[in-house]
C-alpha positions in Angstrom: 183.9 74.9 74.2 183.7 75.6 77.4 181.0 75.1 79.7 180.6 78.0 80.6 179.6 78.8 76.9 177.2 75.8 77.3 175.4 77.8 79.5 174.1 80.2 77.5 171.9 77.3 76.3 170.8 77.1 80.3 166.8 78.2 80.8 166.7 81.4 83.1 163.1 80.9 84.6 163.2 83.7 86.5 161.0 87.0 85.9 162.4 90.1 84.2 162.3 91.7 88.0 164.5 89.5 89.4 167.3 89.8 87.3 169.7 91.8 88.4 172.2 89.4 88.3 172.7 87.2 85.2 172.5 83.9 85.5 175.5 82.5 83.4 177.6 85.4 86.2 176.2 83.3 88.7 176.7 80.1 88.0 180.7 80.8 86.7 181.0 82.7 90.3 179.8 80.0 91.9 181.7 76.9 90.0 185.0 78.6 90.3 184.7 79.1 94.2 183.9 75.9 94.5 187.2 74.9 93.0 189.0 77.6 95.1 187.4 75.7 98.1 184.4 77.9 98.5 181.9 75.2 100.6 178.3 77.1 100.9 176.6 80.0 100.2 178.6 82.1 103.0 182.2 81.3 101.6 181.5 81.7 97.6 179.5 85.4 98.4 183.2 85.9 100.3 185.3 84.4 97.1 183.1 86.6 95.2 184.1 90.0 96.9 187.4 89.1 97.0 188.4 87.9 93.6 185.5 90.5 92.0 188.5 92.0 89.1 189.6 88.3 88.4 185.5 87.5 87.7 185.3 90.4 85.9 188.7 89.3 83.2 185.5 87.0 81.8 181.8 88.1 82.6 180.6 91.5 83.4 179.1 91.2 87.1 177.3 94.4 86.3 175.4 94.7 89.7 178.5 93.2 92.0 178.3 90.2 93.9 174.9 89.5 95.2 174.2 88.5 98.4 174.6 84.6 100.2 170.7 84.4 100.4 170.6 85.8 96.7 173.1 83.1 95.4 171.5 80.8 97.3 168.2 81.3 95.9 169.4 81.4 92.1 171.4 78.5 91.8 168.6 76.3 93.6 166.1 78.4 90.8 167.7 76.7 88.2 165.9 73.3 86.7 167.9 70.2 87.1 167.0 69.1 83.6 168.0 72.4 81.3 171.1 72.1 83.7 172.0 68.4 83.3 171.1 69.0 79.3 173.7 72.3 79.4 176.2 69.4 81.0 175.1 66.4 78.4 176.0 68.7 75.3 179.5 69.7 76.7 180.5 66.5 77.9 179.7 64.9 74.0 181.3 67.3 72.8 185.0 66.3 74.6 184.3 62.8 74.6 186.4 60.9 72.2 184.6 58.3 70.8 187.3 56.4 70.1 186.9 51.9 70.3 184.5 50.7 72.6 184.4 51.6 76.1 183.3 51.0 79.4 180.2 53.4 81.4 180.3 51.8 84.7 177.0 53.2 86.9 176.3 53.7 90.2 174.7 55.5 92.2 176.2 57.6 96.0 174.1 59.6 98.8 175.4 63.0 99.6 175.4 62.3 103.2 175.0 66.4 103.9 172.6 67.0 101.6 170.4 65.1 104.4 172.1 67.1 107.4 168.6 68.7 108.1 166.6 66.2 110.0 163.1 67.7 107.6 164.8 66.6 104.6 166.2 63.5 103.1 169.2 63.5 102.2 169.7 63.6 98.0 170.7 59.9 95.9 172.0 60.8 92.3 173.1 58.4 89.9 176.3 58.9 87.7 178.0 56.8 84.8 181.3 57.3 84.5 183.4 56.3 81.4 185.9 54.4 83.1 189.1 54.8 80.4 188.7 59.0 80.5 187.5 59.3 84.1 185.0 61.2 82.9 181.6 61.9 84.6 179.1 61.5 81.3 176.1 61.7 82.7 174.0 62.1 86.2 170.7 62.4 87.7 168.6 62.1 90.7 167.3 58.8 92.1 164.0 59.1 94.7 166.3 56.9 96.5 168.7 54.0 96.6 166.0 51.6 96.0 164.3 53.2 93.1 168.2 53.0 91.3 167.3 50.4 89.0 164.8 52.5 87.3 166.7 56.2 87.2 169.8 53.6 85.3 167.0 52.2 83.3 166.0 55.4 81.9 169.3 56.9 82.0 170.6 54.3 79.7 167.7 56.2 76.8 169.8 59.4 77.9 173.7 58.3 76.9 175.1 57.7 73.7 176.0 53.7 75.2 175.8 51.8 71.5 179.0 49.5 71.0 180.3 50.5 74.4 180.6 47.9 77.4 177.9 48.8 80.6 178.9 47.5 84.2 177.0 47.9 87.0 177.0 47.0 90.2 174.2 43.4 91.3 171.3 45.7 92.2 171.2 46.5 88.7 171.2 42.0 87.2 167.7 42.6 86.3 165.9 41.2 83.6 164.7 44.4 82.1 168.1 46.3 82.8 170.3 43.4 80.2 167.1 44.1 77.7 167.3 47.4 78.2 171.4 47.4 77.4 170.8 45.1 74.6 168.2 47.6 73.2 170.7 50.3 73.1 173.0 48.6 71.4 175.4 48.1 74.4 176.9 44.7 75.7 177.0 44.5 79.7 178.7 42.8 82.8 176.8 42.3 85.6 177.5 40.8 89.0 174.9 38.2 90.1 173.6 38.4 93.7 171.5 37.4 96.1 169.3 39.6 94.2 168.9 36.5 91.6 169.7 33.8 93.9 168.1 31.1 91.3 170.7 32.3 88.9 173.8 32.1 91.4 173.2 28.9 92.2 172.2 27.7 88.9 175.9 29.8 87.2 178.1 27.7 90.6 176.3 24.6 89.8 177.4 25.3 86.4 181.6 25.7 86.9 181.3 22.7 89.8 179.7 20.6 86.8 182.2 21.6 83.9 185.3 21.7 86.3 184.3 17.8 87.4 184.0 16.9 83.7 185.6 18.4 81.0 187.9 20.9 83.6 190.2 21.5 80.4 186.9 24.0 79.1 189.2 26.1 81.5 192.2 26.3 79.3 192.5 29.5 77.7 189.6 30.7 79.7 191.5 31.4 83.1 193.9 34.4 84.4 194.3 35.8 87.6 196.1 38.7 89.1 197.1 39.5 92.9 197.6 43.2 94.3 197.8 44.3 97.6 198.2 47.0 100.2 198.9 47.9 104.2 200.0 44.2 104.6 197.0 42.7 102.8 197.1 40.8 99.6 194.8 39.6 97.1 194.9 37.6 94.7 191.9 36.9 92.1 190.8 34.0 89.6 188.9 34.6 87.0 186.9 31.8 85.0 184.3 31.9 81.8 182.5 30.0 80.5 179.6 30.2 77.4 176.4 30.2 77.9 174.7 26.8 78.4 171.3 25.7 78.2 172.4 23.4 81.4 171.7 25.9 83.4 167.4 26.9 83.6 166.3 30.5 83.1 169.4 31.9 81.0 166.6 32.9 78.0 165.8 35.5 80.6 168.9 37.5 80.3 168.7 39.1 76.6 172.5 38.5 74.4 174.2 36.6 77.2 176.6 34.7 76.0 179.1 34.0 79.1 179.0 33.3 83.0 182.0 34.5 85.1 183.7 33.3 88.0 186.1 35.5 90.5 187.4 33.7 93.5 189.2 36.2 95.3 191.6 35.5 98.8 192.6 37.7 100.9 195.3 37.2 103.0 196.4 39.5 106.3 199.2 38.3 108.4 198.2 35.1 109.1 194.3 34.8 108.5 193.7 34.0 105.1 190.0 34.4 103.2 188.2 33.0 100.4 184.9 34.7 98.7 183.4 33.3 94.9 181.2 35.9 93.4 179.4 35.4 89.7 178.3 37.4 86.9 176.9 37.6 83.2 177.9 39.3 80.2 176.5 40.0 77.1 180.1 39.8 76.0 181.3 36.8 73.6 183.5 34.6 76.3 186.7 36.5 76.2 188.7 36.1 79.8 190.7 39.4 79.1 188.3 41.5 78.3 185.6 40.2 80.9 188.6 40.4 83.8 189.1 44.1 82.9 185.2 45.5 82.7 184.9 43.7 86.4 188.6 45.0 87.9 187.9 48.5 85.6 184.0 48.5 87.6 184.8 50.1 91.0 186.9 53.0 89.2 183.7 55.1 89.5 184.1 54.0 93.3 187.8 55.2 93.8 188.3 58.2 90.5 185.0 59.5 91.2 183.0 58.9 95.1 186.7 59.3 96.8 187.6 61.9 95.3 184.4 64.0 95.6 184.3 63.1 99.5 187.5 63.9 100.0 189.1 66.7 97.8 185.6 68.6 97.0 184.1 67.6 101.2 180.9 66.9 99.2 180.2 65.1 102.1 180.3 67.5 104.7 178.2 70.0 102.5 175.8 72.0 104.7 174.0 73.0 101.3 170.8 71.1 101.9 169.0 68.2 98.8 166.3 71.5 98.5 168.8 73.8 98.8 170.1 73.8 95.7 172.4 70.2 96.5 171.4 68.6 93.3 173.0 71.5 91.0 175.8 71.9 93.3 176.9 68.5 92.9 176.2 68.4 89.3 178.8 71.1 89.5 181.4 69.7 91.1 181.7 66.9 88.9 182.0 68.8 85.9 185.0 70.5 87.5 186.2 67.1 88.2 186.2 66.6 84.4 188.0 69.6 83.7 190.8 69.1 86.2 191.5 65.8 84.8 191.6 67.5 81.3 194.1 70.2 82.8 196.9 68.7 81.2 199.1 70.0 84.7 201.0 66.9 86.1 199.5 66.7 89.4 196.9 64.5 91.5 193.4 66.4 91.5 194.0 67.7 94.2 196.9 69.0 94.0 195.4 71.0 90.4 192.6 72.0 92.9 194.8 73.3 95.4 197.0 75.2 92.9 193.4 76.5 91.7 192.4 77.7 95.1 195.5 80.6 95.3 196.7 80.4 91.2 194.1 83.5 89.0 196.1 82.4 86.2 195.2 78.5 86.8 192.2 78.8 88.1 191.2 80.2 84.6 192.5 77.4 82.8 190.8 75.0 83.8 187.9 76.4 83.6 188.5 77.7 80.5 190.8 75.4 79.0 
């Protein structure tokens, strides 16, 4: 089923007197226009007026295209919870659960949604399957500081059992680790200043093992190298089984491994080195754990960058209280649809094709 078909489940809270325009018609119009490059209600209206014959190949649009103000009123009136429910049902019907997957959690502030000084910018938390690039869930976080509770609640809504959950250092919390394990998943979490004592214990343990029993690193060390724009980055990963030598380990439910990552940045004559630490409920396996650490940041490159550069999300003039949350979800649906289309092209190239080719646009939206 296409996402449009799943919209039949969408709750329409409008009074009958206000239903001159079918809800699904307007959602379809909004998604098609956004795929075609429309950035605001006025542009969506203009797209609808110019593409009405094409739109009517798929939906009735009995009363034509409403005014831009009506489009905005209808979209912002949709229950975000109802829309997310449709989104989650559609994604779960599309998602192939073949083997263990990595689910990366990360937050993003929609800068343009707060350009009205009286309205706080919208902050969203997303969960993405790293292997496929599919965004499988999105919800609002009141602000970045509230991300911790938001992620913990998201874990109750997403089928994570049997998979690996990764998140940035903010989410290295005992309660989050406990929640992940209770949901039947494993975790790889970075340790930073918010867990200063834990970081010190892990650093001291690696120093002790390197000094006393360096052969413990045999088979549990791996390195890689990459670079661009004249900069080279070398990474060395070392994994050890957790040990009672470190204090406080019993606070972290299911912990089995501790990880050291040494990154060396080389640019021209300047060389800098930084060391970071992670904890994991996975059994010590440097290949699996290092891959999870490297891949976590693909949610930044694979989702946030595309939304900003291709969908120009941060430039959107739709404010937080004017439908920005629902529009953000539509853009993530479109990102999934573009990734799923088999055309051998970049996301940017596919979106550009959808902006001028009616047949291609229909293929993206309906499969």
